[in-house]
N, C-alpha and C positions, 0 to 999 in steps of 0.2 A: 784699145788694150787686146791684147789680145791671151787666151787663155787656153793653156793646154789640162786634154781631163784627160789623167789615168785611171786605169781598170787593172791591176798588177793582180797575174794569178797566180803558183807556183812554177805551174808551164804554157805558160799566156798572156796577153799581151796588150789593150786594148784602148787606143786612144780619140779623142778630136780634140778639133781645135777650136776655136768658136775664137770670131771677131763680136766686141762685146758689143762694140758703138753698135747693133741692128741686133746681136745676137745668133746671127749663119754661125753655118757650122762652114770654116774651108776645106778644113779633109776632115778623113775620118780612118779606121784603121785595124787589123790589128794583126796581134805574133803570133803564132803558133808552132806548139812543141817547144820551147824554149830547153837547152838541156841537149839538146841534137846536132847532128852534122846533116840535116834534113831541113832545120828549119824554115813554116812557111810567113812570107809577111804579105799582106795583103797588104796593101793603098788607093787611094781613093779620093782623089779632089777634087770638088761640086766644081762639078762643072767641065773637069778630065776625065780618057777611061781611067781606069781602073788597072792598073799593074799590077804583078805578085813576082815574087822574087825565091827561089828558093837557096839555102846557105847555111852554112854553120854558124849556130847560132847556141854559146854553151849557158851564159847566164843574162841577166838582167842588163844590166853594162853592155851589153852591146848591144843587146834588144832597142834598150833607149838612144843608144846611136843610128841603127841602122836608121827608127822612126825620122832622127833629125834627119838622117842624110836624103829620106823620103822628103820630107818636107820643104827641104831648101833644093831639091834638086833641082837643074834649070830645067828639065819639058817635063815635072810630074807635083814637081813641089809648087807653094800657096806664099812661098816665102822667102825672103834675097841670102839672108843668114838668123839663124838660132837666135840673135838680138833680139830680135825682133817677140821674143815670147816671151812674154808679160810677166809673167807668173805661171804655178801648172797646179790644177786643181788634183786629188789623191781618193777615190774610191776605197775605203775601208772597211770591214767588215762587222768590228766589234770597239766598241768605245768602253764599254763598260759602265759606270759609275763615273769615271772621268770626265768624259768627255760628257755634255747636255746636248752641246752641240756644237758647229763646225772650229777647227783650229787652227791656226798661223803652226809651222812645225817651226819647234826649236826642238835640241835639246831635251825637254824636262818632256815636248808632247811623244818624243821617240821614246821617249825609256817608259810613260805609262803605258802605250801599244806597245812593245814588250811585255809588259807586267801584265799584260792582258794575252797572251801566248796559248795557255791555257785552255782560257773558253773558249780560241778559235783558231785553232793548232795547223790547220790546213791555209787561214785567209792569215793573218796578220803575220803571217811572217815572209808572202807574198807580200803584200802592203810596204814592209818594210827593205826591204828588196828593191821596190819602186824608189821610193823616198830618195832612197841616197844610192841608188843610175843616177836620179833625177840633178841631183846635189855633183857629184862627178861629171854626169854630163855639161847640166848650166849651169855650174855654180855664181850663187849670189844673186840668181832667179828669188823670188818667195814662195813658196809653198805651203801649201794647203790644208787642211785634210777632214773631210767630209763621213760622217758615220752613221753605218747602217742603221744603227740603234739608237743616234742624237733623236730621230722623232718620238721616242720611246720614252722618254726619260719623261715625262710630268703626266707616264700614271702612276695612278697614287697607290698607299701597299694595300690595300684588298685584292689590290689586282694582278703584283707584280712579284708578292710572294705566297711558296707553296707550304704546304698544311707539314710541315718536316720542322722539326729539332733546331729554334731559332740559331744554333751556336753554329749550322751548320749556311746560314747566311751572313755571320759576323765575322767566319774566320775564311767563308772560301768565297763571297757575297754569291750562292747559289740560288738563281731567283732569273724571274722572267725578264727576258732584255728585248724579245723582238725584234724581226726583221725587217727587209726593203723596203725599211723609214725613209728614203730619198722617195717612193714612190708612192707610198701613201700624202706624204708631205704636197708635192707635187701634184698627185691627181684632184686632192683632197679641197687645194685650192680652186684649180683648172676648171671639176664642180662647179664653184661657188660664182668663177665669170660667169659661166655659161652660162647660166641660171639670173643672174644679173641680182641674185643674194647677197646678205651679208654675210660670211661664212661662223661668226659670234653667233648667230643665230643657227645656226644650221646642225644636226643630228645626220648624222653619213659612215655609210659602214661601207667600205675599201677594200675592194678584193684582188686584190693583182694572184692573181691565177695564172702562170706557166709548167715547167718541170718542175721547181720547186713553190709552192703558192698558201702567204698569205692572206688574212683578214684583223683589219684592224675598225675599229668603235673610235669614229671622230667627232667630238663632243666641244659644241663651239670656237671649232678648230684644232686641240688638241687630242694629244693619243690620248686616249681611257683605258684603250684594254687594248690587246694584237691576239693570233693566233701562236706563232709561235715563242718557244721558250727559250731556256736556260743557251737551248744549241737553236740553231734551224730545224730540227727532226720533229720537234709539239708542233702538233694540231693539225691542220687539213691532213686526206690523205695525197699523199704527190706524186709527175713521173716516177720518181722509185723509195720517193723515201718514203715510210705507213704510218707517218704522222701518229694522232693520238693511238695508246694499248695502254693495258692491265701493267703495272710494270713486274710485276711479278711471276710476268712469260719471258721474264730477260732472266735472274735465276734458274726458269725451271729449261726454258728451252738452252739454254749453258749445258746443264747434268746431265738432259738429255741425247747431245750435240755433241757434248765433249769437247763444247766454244771457246776460247780465249772471249778476253772483255774486246780483240780488236777482231776478230772474227767474228762478233754477233754484233759489234756494231759496225765493220761493215755490210753486214746483211740488213738491216737495218734504215741505213743509208742510201745502199745503194742494188739493193736486190729484192724493194719492198714495195708498194707503192701499188700504182699501174700496170707496170710488169715483173709483175710479181702474180696480182689473179691474172689480169689477161694472158700472160701464159708468149703474150702478143711482143710489142712494144708500148714503153713507157709517154709517147708520139703518143697525144690525144687524136692528130690526125689520123694515127692508128688506128687508132681504138672506138673512135667513132665510124672509120670503113669497118673493119668487123660486127658493130653493133648494125650497117643497115642491110648487112647481109643475115646478119640475125648467127652470128656467134655466139652462142653461149655464156665463152670466160668475158669476153668484150664488153658482151651487154652487161655481164654481174659488175665486171671492173668501171662503170659507167655508172651504172648505179649507183653503185659506194662514192665513187666520186661527186656526185651530185648531191647525192643523201644525206653524206659530209658536209658540203661546201652548204648546202641551206639547215641544215643545225644551229651551225657557226654562227646562219648571218639572225636565224631567230635569235640566237641566246643573247646578242648585241644586242639588238631591238628590246629585251629585256632590260639591260644591262641598261641604256639612255633612259628607258621607259618612254618608247616611239623613235624614232628612226621619221628624214622624210627623206631622201637622197641614196639611193644605193648604187655604188660604180663600180661598172668593173672595167678592165686591166689588164695587161703585161698578153702576152701568145695566145694564153684561152682566153683570157676573159675579154678580149679584142678579137679574136678570129673566131672563136665557136657561137655562133647563134647555137646552137644545139647546147652550148653547153649552161645559155642564158637561159634558153625558151623554156628548158624543162625545169631549171629553177625557179625560173619567174611564175610559171603555173601553180606552183606548190607552197608562194604565197600569196596565195589568194586570199588568207585571214587579217594580212595586215596590209591589203587593198591594191596588192598589186598585182598591174595589169600593161602586159606588154602587146601593138602593136605589129603583125608578126610580121609585116612588109617591114617595119622602120628596120626590127632585125635584124632583116638581111645584109640588111647596105652595109656594104666594106668601105666607109673611107679613112682616113688620118688624120680628118679630125673630131673633134666632139659632138658624140650629139646621142639625143633622147632615141628612146628603147621603147618608151613607155609612152599609153594613152592621156588623151585627155582626162579623162577619165578617172586611173592610175593617183590614187594615194600618196603615194612615194613615186618619185621620179625619179628615173630608171635610164641612167645616162650611162654609154663607155666615152669612154675616155685615156686616149693614146698614152702613156707613161713617157716619161722624158727626164728619168734620172741625170743622165750628163749633163744637161740646161740648167738642173742643184747646182751640181755640183761646179761649175762655171760661176751660174750667179754667186752662188756664200764666196769663195771666191775672189771674185773680186767687188765683193762687196768686204772683204775683210780686205785686203792687202792698198785699195782705196780711205780703209781708216785710218 
């Protein structure tokens, strides 16, 4: 069975094609600049050379058609025909309270995803476009939607409700939802497998830190708290997002600078975080370069980032009354030894102790970076959200 995994953005579309007999990736690629006459399609079939095509792609329907053309191309393709695609799995950012798990696409599912557009105005419309473009180009092929928020639907009320009038939850579903759920789900289970321990016996803190970032407290295999909130803005300091701040700052700055709601929202999401404090970049690699060169702004940005990350780890250890495993994943978590070292050196009160040489090793496999004496297992686990989507799609279609 072959499953095509699609991650549809407003102007981009990522894809991976899986052979589920062995969960191997047959091909993957990216369509960028959808809506322009100079759109770029990058296609990489496994075992063959990468190819790039620049053409006019004005909407997602054309993007999907171009992807299918590449997958079935005589030279660069991996399929004889589109009929070999047995199912399509879509990443959807926001499932609200409608979706506690992945679901087969039908009219009701599409209606519910549309109903959540207010909660994810940038992401859910793009997901709908990807779904409908797939229906047009692959008629009759079953589709599945997999949600970033679903894993966190196990949080108790004390974790997901805000201390504001209850009517705002009752009327508008204002609450914590959390994101990166497929990643937190995957790495928590991969960590238990790596350690050879039952997940239900473990208290795990998963740190998904890339340009965006979130932490999750996973107790007995379920999410009991997570750092992102109703939107991905809450929580950690990120590449361009502010993370936690005093809500009173918003009206204060709006009045002082005469900003609109859209302008202040843009400031907090796109012009804050590492970018704002360093004045250099939102990329942790450039921040650490500046840190090593003694740049004071990069140094402050790094210290703020590490401090907030460490505070959340401490709070989740308190929430679960302990922690057995700390997992780093995503772009920064998997690749920045200096971030992992700084965080772990300041968690000695939990009994965390890392091996500096192991911490420096780069690998695409799960690995331990803590010492044998460490009271908390510290792991680096590469995430694989696409595989989670492919597996959920395969299981639901086979039902």
